[in-house]
N, C-alpha and C positions, 0 to 999 in steps of 0.2 A: 583598681577603680571600683568605687562603691556602686551598688545596684541603682541608687538614686542618680548618680552621675551618668551611668549607662542609659538609664531611662530618659534623662534629659538630652543626652547626645542623640539617641534614637529619634526623639520628638523633633528636635531642631533639624536633624539631617533629612528625615522623611518629609518634613514641611518644605524644605528647600527643593528636594527632588520633585515633590508633587507640583509645586508652583512653577518649576522650571520646565517640566516635561508634559504634564497632562493638558494644560490649556492649548499648547501647540499641537499635540497629537490629536486633541479633540477637533481643532480647526482642520487638520488634514483629513480626518475621517468624515467631517461634514461635507467637505468638497468631494471626497471620494464617493460617498453615498449619493450625493446629489447628481454627480455625473453618471452614476449607475442607473438611477431610477427616474431621471428627469424625462425619459422617454414617455412616462405615464402622463405627463403634462403636455409634451409635444403632441401626443396622440390626439388631443382634443381638436387640433387643426390639421395635423399631418395626415391622418387617415383619410380625410375628405380630399385633401390636395393630391394625394398619391393613389387614391382608390384602394386603400387597404381594408380588408375585412377584419373583424375581431380576431379571427383565427390567424391571419397573417401577422397582425400585431402581436398576438400572444406568442407565436413561434419566434418572432424576432426578439421579443423581450426575454424569452427563455434561452435562446441559443447563446446569449452572453455567457451563461453559466457552463456551457459545454467547454468553451475555450478556457474559462476560469478554472474549472475542475481539472482539465487535462494538464495544466501547467502549474497547479498549486503546489504540489510536493517538490518538484524540481526548483521552483522559485524560492521556496523556504529554505532548502538546503544550500542554494547559492547565497542566500542572505547570510547564513552562518559563515560561509567561506569568505565572502567579500566584506562583511560587516553591514550592520543595519543602516548606517548613515548613507553609504554609497548605494545600496540596493533599493532602499525606500525612495531615494531621490530618482533613481532610474525608473522605478515603477511609476512615480507621479508624472514625470516628464512625458513618458510614452503614452500613458493613459490620457493625459490632458490633450495631447496632439490628436489622438484618435477620437476622443470625445468631441472636440471642436470640429473634426472632420465629418462628424455625423450630419453636418449641414449640407453635405454634398449628396446625401441619399436621394435617389430619384425613382427607384422601383424596389420590388420585394427582394430581388437578388442582392442589390447593394445594401439594403437594410440589414439583411441577414449577415452579409460579409462584415460590415462595420461593427455590428453588435458582437459577433464572434471575436473580431480583432480587439475590441474593447475588453472583453473578458480575458484574452491572452495577456494584454498589456497590464491589467490590474491584478493578475494572479499573484498571490503571495502577500498582498498588502495587509489584510486583516491578520492572518496567522503570523506574519512577520512582526507586526506590532505586539500581538499577544506574547510572542517569544521575547521580544525586546523588553516588555514590561517585566517579564520573569527575571531579567538580569538586573532590575532596579528596585523591585518591590518584594519584601519578604512575604512568605506564603500567607500569613494571616491578614495581610493588607491587600492581597492581590485582587480579590473579587471587587472591592471598592475601586481600585485603580482601573480595572478593566471596565467597570460600569461607567466611570466618569469619561473614559475614552469612547465607549460605545453609545453613550447618549447622543453621539454624533448621528446615529441612525435616525431617531425621531427628530432631532434638531435640524437635520438637513431638509426635512419636509416642513418644519415650522418656519424656517427662513426661506427655503427654496420654493415652497408652494406659492406664497405671494409674489416672489421674484419671478417665477416662471409664468404666472398669470399675467404679470405686468409686461414681460418680454413678448408674450404672444400678441400684445397690443401693438407691437411695432410692425405688424403685417404690412408689407408693401414698401417699407422705408428702405431706400437705396436699392430697390429691386429685390429684396430678400423677403421671404415669408417670415411670419412671426416665429414659427418653430425653428427656422434656421438661425435667427438671432438668439434664440434660447440656447441651442447647442454651442454656438460660437462664444457667447458671453460667459456661459457657465463652464466651458471647457478650459479656457486659457488660464484661469487662476491656478489650476493644478500644475501647469508648466512652470509658472513663476515660483510657486511654493516648493517645487522640486529643487530649485537652486538654493532656496532658503534652507532647506533640510541639510544640504552639504555644509553650510556655514554654522548651523545652530545645533544639530543633534550631536551627542557624544555616544560612542558605541558602548562603553562600559564604565563603571564607577572609578576604576583605577586611572582613567583618562580625563576625569571631570575636574578641570581647573577651576570650576565655579564652586567646588566643595573644598573645605579646608582639608589639610593632610589627615587630621584626626577623623573627620567625617568619611573621607575616602577609605581609610583603613578599616573603620568599623563596618561600613556598608559592604565593602568587598568581602570581608571575612564572614559577614552574616549570610550573604548570598551564596558564597562558596561552600559554607557549611551545609546549607540546604541541598545543594547539588551533590555534595559528597554523600550526604545521608540517602538521597534518592538512588545514587549509584550503588551504595553499600547494601541497601535493601533489595534493589531490583537489578541494577546493572545491565539494562537493556541496550543492545546495539540498535541501529536504525532498523535493520531487518526484523529483529525480534519485536520492536515496538510496533512496526507496521502489521505484524501478524498477531499481536496480542488481542485476546477476546475483549478485554475492557476497552481498548482503543476502538474496536469495531462497534461495540455497544454505544460508546460515546458518539461515534460517527452516525449511527442510526438515529439517536436522539436529536443530534444536530440537524440531520436530514428533515426530521419531522418539524422541528421548530422553524427552520428556514423555509420549508415548504409553505408553512402557514404565513410567515411574515412577507415573503415575496409574493405569494398569492394575493395578499392584502395590498401591499405597497403599489404594485403596478396597476392596480385597478381602483384604488381609492378615488382618484379624480373623476373617473367615469361614474362610479357609484354615487358620489356626492352630487355630481351634475344631474344625474337621473332622479335624485330625490326631489328636487324643487326647481330645476331648470335655471340654476345659477349662471351668471356670466363667468368667463374664464378667471377674472380677478377674484370674484367671490368664491369660486371653486378653490383657488389657491389658499385663501384665508380659512375657509371652513375645513379643508383637508388637513390643515395644521392642528386642529383641535385634538384629535385622538393622539397625536404625537407629543403634544405638550404634556398630556397625562402620562404617556408612556415614558417620557424622560424622567418625570418625577418618580414613577413607579420603579424604574431601573435603579435609581439611586437609593431609594428606601429599601427595596428588597435586597440589594447587595450589602447595604449597611447592616441590615438584620442578619444576613448570612455570615458576614465577617465577625460580627459581635458574638454570635452563638457558635460559630465554627461549623454549623450544619449546612450542607450543600444540597442534598438530594430533594428534600421536601421544598426547598426554595426554588427548585426547578419544576418538580412534579405538580405542585398545587397551582402556581400561576399558569402553567401550560394547560391544565384542565379548565381553569377559569377562562383562558383565552378561547378554548373550544366552545364554551357556552356563549361567549360573545359572538362567535361566528354563526352559531345556530340562531341566536336572536337577530342578527343582521339579516339572515335569510327570511325570517318570519315577519319582520317589521318593515313597514313602508312609509310611515309618517316621518318627516324629516328629523324631528327632535329625538324620538325614541330610537330611530335607526342610527343617528349619530352617537347616542349613548352606547348602543350595542357595539358600534365600530370602536369606540373608545375602550370598552372593556376588552375587546379582542386584542387591541394594540398593547394595552398595559400587560395583559396576561402573557402574550407571546414574547414581547421584547423584554419584559422584566426578568427573564431567566438568564440573560447573557452573562452577567457578572459571576454569579455562583457557578454556572456551567464551566466557564473558561478558567476558573480557579482549580478545577479538578485535575486536568492533565499534568500540571506541574507538581502534583502531590506524589507521583510515582515515576516521572520522566524528567530527564535533564539533557542538556547539550543537544547534539544532533538528533538523538532519539526523540527528544521533545519537539524539535523543529519539524522532523518528518511526520510524527504522529499528529501534531497540530495541523500540519498541511493536509493530511489525510482526512481528519475530522472536518475541516472547513471545506474540503473538496466535496465531502458528502453533503454538507449544507448547500453547496453550489448546485449539486445534482437536484436537490429539492427545488431550487430556483429555476432549474432547466425544465422541470416537469410541470409545476403548478401553473405558471402564467399561461402556457399554451393550453393546459387542461381547462383553466377557467374560461379562456377565450372560446374554446370549442364548445363547452357546455352552454356558454352564454348564447352562441350562435344557434345551437341545437334546440335550446329550450326557450329562448327569448327572455330569460330573467337570470338574476344572480342567486336564486334560491338554492339550486343544486350545487353550484360551485361553492357556496358558503358551507353547505353540509359536508362537502368533500374535504374542505380545509379543516373543519371541526373534527372529522374522523381521524385525519392525519395527526392532529395535535393530541387527541386522546391516546393514540398509540404511543406517542412520545412520552406522555405522562406515565403510562403504565411501564414503559421500558426504563424510565428513571427509577421507579420503585424496584425493578429487577436489579438495576445497577447497584443498589445498596448492598447487595450480597457479594460484590466483587472484593476479593482479598486485597487487591492492589490498592484500593481506595480506603481500606480500613485504617483505623487509627493505630 
């Protein structure tokens, strides 16, 4: 087979894989992220109804990630054992039921318990999808694939912000508060999509009836050759991967990046409402602005990273820019400049995800990759467990968001510096 024929086969095959998998996975992640962070919009009414302080809300927002982190690695290893299709469906159905059940929260204790349970239910979803994509996309296309999936993070706010603001307007309808309608309506789609996953997803290229035999053979051989190369060069077991210094450095960087993004996401509606006294619907629309820009930034940064093959600076530079955005957010109080600062923070922080998640697959494969990706994402979840409560505490203690924004900026700067240190890792060398 000539090189030109192989190139055409690759182009056609990967186009079919891209259009078959990525739009559907993007939809799943939009629903996932919305159910994770819609508590930020529910807070606009729920805190007053239930008498929650900013500290109580922050702790409840953060305890999600305790359950998430504790069950992250076991969930990802079970995904490898049972197959992505079955395990992702299980995750979605259980998290959807728990998310809808948030409507029954009536005090701080039930709030904490339901948020913890939601984290347990959703554990393994993101790293499971990252692992799943590594079974379908060759290494040089992986950052772009991950970024197209992960723009579900900003898009969940783009679409979910206005939806959440609108649902809050149902306050009193059929005896339910607006925030109860929010949890109910936004939780149930995950349950329905979980059953769709069982019918739609394919575990591996060899089972893809929607590819031609020639396409299945080429893609399976390509992915397998990369896995064999990773095993030949490194050959890590799950235990060795979980103990590897590079994996832990990646985990530290992800902790910093997620600490920044979760510290932002759970408080954006409150920050936006405080800038100009918007209504709930207006808060929903204006909260979407930074995330529209973040979605565009994620795609462009990942495309640049795949094109050049460079990963480290594509993480370090945007992370540092995101830190500057947080500093500016703390300093600015006029609505337009402050929204621009929030936008810079969002683009810088979220723009790193594609290049970052392309790195573990460079030296890990199989169960070792699944376990390590679970550990790295668990570290990110730990960032989510720490910063929302910290932001709430500092906001209560100081009466403003200035010091919380400085804290987030400092964490992102540490992540940027650690990414430059990561460049010296032999495991990630060419």
